[in-house]
GULUM-394623 format. One record per residue (C-alpha): x, y, z. Coordinates in pm, whole numbers, padded with zeros to 5 digits, always signed. Example, Ala and Ser with C-alpha at 12.3 -4.5 7.8 and 13.67 -1.06 7.14 Angstrom:
<sites>
+01230-00450+00780
+01367-00106+00714
</sites>
This chain:
<sites>
+00000+00001+00000
+00288+00239+00080
+00437+00169-00259
+00106+00258-00431
+00074+00588-00244
+00433+00683-00322
+00385+00597-00687
+00068+00807-00703
+00234+01107-00542
+00533+01069-00768
+00318+01050-01077
+00119+01355-00964
+00434+01549-00885
+00615+01462-01204
+00305+01499-01421
+00228+01849-01270
+00569+01989-01355
+00558+01931-01731
+00193+02053-01744
+00291+02386-01585
+00592+02416-01809
+00381+02347-02115
+00131+02616-02009
+00407+02868-01955
+00559+02778-02291
+00223+02832-02469
+00170+03174-02302
+00522+03273-02392
+00464+03166-02752
+00145+03378-02772
+00322+03682-02629
+00607+03638-02872
+00363+03624-03167
+00179+03937-03044
+00502+04129-03011
+00622+04018-03352
+00284+04123-03501
+00303+04463-03334
+00659+04500-03453
+00550+04435-03812
+00272+04699-03792
+00462+04987-03626
+00816+05068-03734
+01035+05315-03552
+01330+05498-03701
+01628+05519-03473
+01797+05851-03410
+01488+06073-03456
+01362+06268-03157
+01019+06435-03158
+00998+06757-02957
+00690+06979-02889
+00634+07257-03142
+00736+07602-03022
+00414+07813-03043
+00574+08140-02933
+00636+08350-03247
+00933+08577-03273
+00820+08941-03232
+00856+09161-03541
+01067+09467-03468
+00874+09800-03489
+00970+10025-03773
+00864+10388-03761
+00682+10485-04082
+00862+10723-04307
+00728+11078-04294
+00501+11173-04582
+00623+11438-04813
+00423+11759-04812
+00334+11903-05146
+00192+12239-05235
-00085+12088-05451
-00397+11987-05253
-00600+11682-05357
-00948+11754-05490
-01107+11588-05188
-00911+11808-04949
-01015+12122-05139
-01378+12010-05133
-01364+11943-04759
-01207+12285-04701
-01487+12450-04902
-01756+12269-04699
-01595+12379-04373
-01637+12741-04479
-02014+12701-04535
-02252+12873-04295
-02525+12722-04078
-02787+12864-04317
-02628+12678-04608
-02632+12350-04417
-02995+12401-04312
-03124+12477-04660
-02911+12208-04823
-03103+11961-04608
-03439+12119-04690
-03364+12117-05063
-03197+11775-05051
-02893+11908-05233
-02520+11965-05181
-02414+12238-04939
-02207+12405-05209
-02522+12444-05425
-02673+12678-05167
-02453+12965-05279
-02691+13263-05296
-02658+13374-04935
-02873+13693-04971
-03161+13477-05100
-03145+13219-04822
-03079+13479-04555
-03403+13651-04667
-03597+13324-04649
-03452+13253-04306
-03551+13595-04173
-03912+13547-04291
-03940+13174-04210
-04265+13089-04033
-04424+13432-04081
-04799+13361-04084
-05009+13403-04394
-05245+13698-04398
-05442+13797-04705
-05342+14151-04809
-05060+14153-04551
-04707+14268-04633
-04520+14257-04300
-04381+14002-04056
-04707+14019-03867
-04859+13846-04170
-04795+13834-04546
-04971+13687-04847
-04806+13497-05133
-04766+13778-05388
-04643+14030-05129
-04384+13772-05019
-04255+13708-05374
-04242+14078-05462
-04057+14161-05137
-03809+13876-05190
-03736+13972-05551
-03691+14337-05459
-03465+14278-05155
-03259+14002-05318
-03239+14105-05685
-03337+14472-05681
-03629+14423-05919
-03979+14558-05859
-04273+14326-05931
-04646+14393-05960
-04845+14334-05639
-05080+14048-05727
-05013+13691-05840
-05208+13745-06164
-05015+14064-06246
-04683+13886-06176
-04790+13603-06406
-04862+13852-06687
-04525+14029-06633
-04313+13715-06676
-04206+13494-06965
-04359+13143-06966
-04125+12856-06877
-04149+12478-06874
-04052+12302-06556
-03727+12182-06712
-03630+12547-06779
-03681+12668-06423
-03384+12829-06248
-03327+12975-05905
-03520+13303-05876
-03793+13219-06129
-04158+13238-06027
-04393+12939-06009
-04772+12983-06037
-05067+12776-05916
-05445+12766-05953
-05566+12710-05598
-05888+12896-05678
-06019+13038-06003
-05737+13158-06230
-05386+13239-06108
-05425+13249-05731
-05090+13148-05579
-04721+13223-05651
-04381+13123-05514
-04009+13155-05590
-03828+12855-05739
-03508+12747-05557
-03398+12433-05739
-03435+12056-05716
-03815+12090-05744
-03839+12314-05437
-03989+12663-05403
-04045+12910-05120
-04383+13075-05065
-04629+13199-04808
-04879+12916-04768
-05223+12970-04618
-05168+12681-04374
-04807+12723-04253
-04700+13070-04360
-04355+13123-04514
-04196+12788-04587
-04048+12563-04857
-04254+12310-05053
-04195+12079-05351
-04362+12086-05691
-04404+11707-05671
-04629+11724-05365
-04976+11608-05466
-05148+11934-05374
-04915+12156-05580
-04863+11905-05860
-05238+11906-05935
-05260+12287-05925
-04934+12384-06097
-04981+12626-06389
-04622+12680-06494
-04314+12892-06438
-04240+13250-06523
-03916+13445-06561
-03898+13813-06488
-03836+14001-06815
-03536+14180-06662
-03406+13833-06566
-03327+13716-06212
-02993+13843-06086
-02749+13551-06048
-02392+13540-05926
</sites>
């Protein structure tokens, strides 16, 4: 019986050793194949070192710009800007009202007259700043601005002027309307479709020939036979 037990233990001991060795050999073989597979997929080149990229850029040295050469000749834009700077507040105001360039508002006596009478209420038969009607306003403006005497009524002023088409109108010409029977309203043309007059609703003001009310009642333009004084 002792011999059987010893033989069994011996067989178990000896048989366990080669089993463990075989297992270790198989694991080692698998690891070796994995490594060789990885080695075939990824290849490294000896002697090359990868370093992080330097993201700090080298500052560019400041160079003072060269001074511009001054010339006696002024550019056209500079001359235009200088001319605009010399314009008066009245020129800026009426350039906006007429929707035109400031330089186009050049007749200062004309626009100074309009400014001094602006908002004067309408009064039929009136001829002062307490109240003035349309024909008294046009005759006063033409006399004070151009030195020409006009007849007193709108109809008489119409008869004393030469007929003009709208395309022929110039600053200082008269424009006539039929607000009642016959020639019943008159104003002074300024340009860009605009005219100044003494309206029954708002007194001395500026209106446009394209406004529906005046467009429907417009009779035509008239030029004073002596001709408006222009600069």
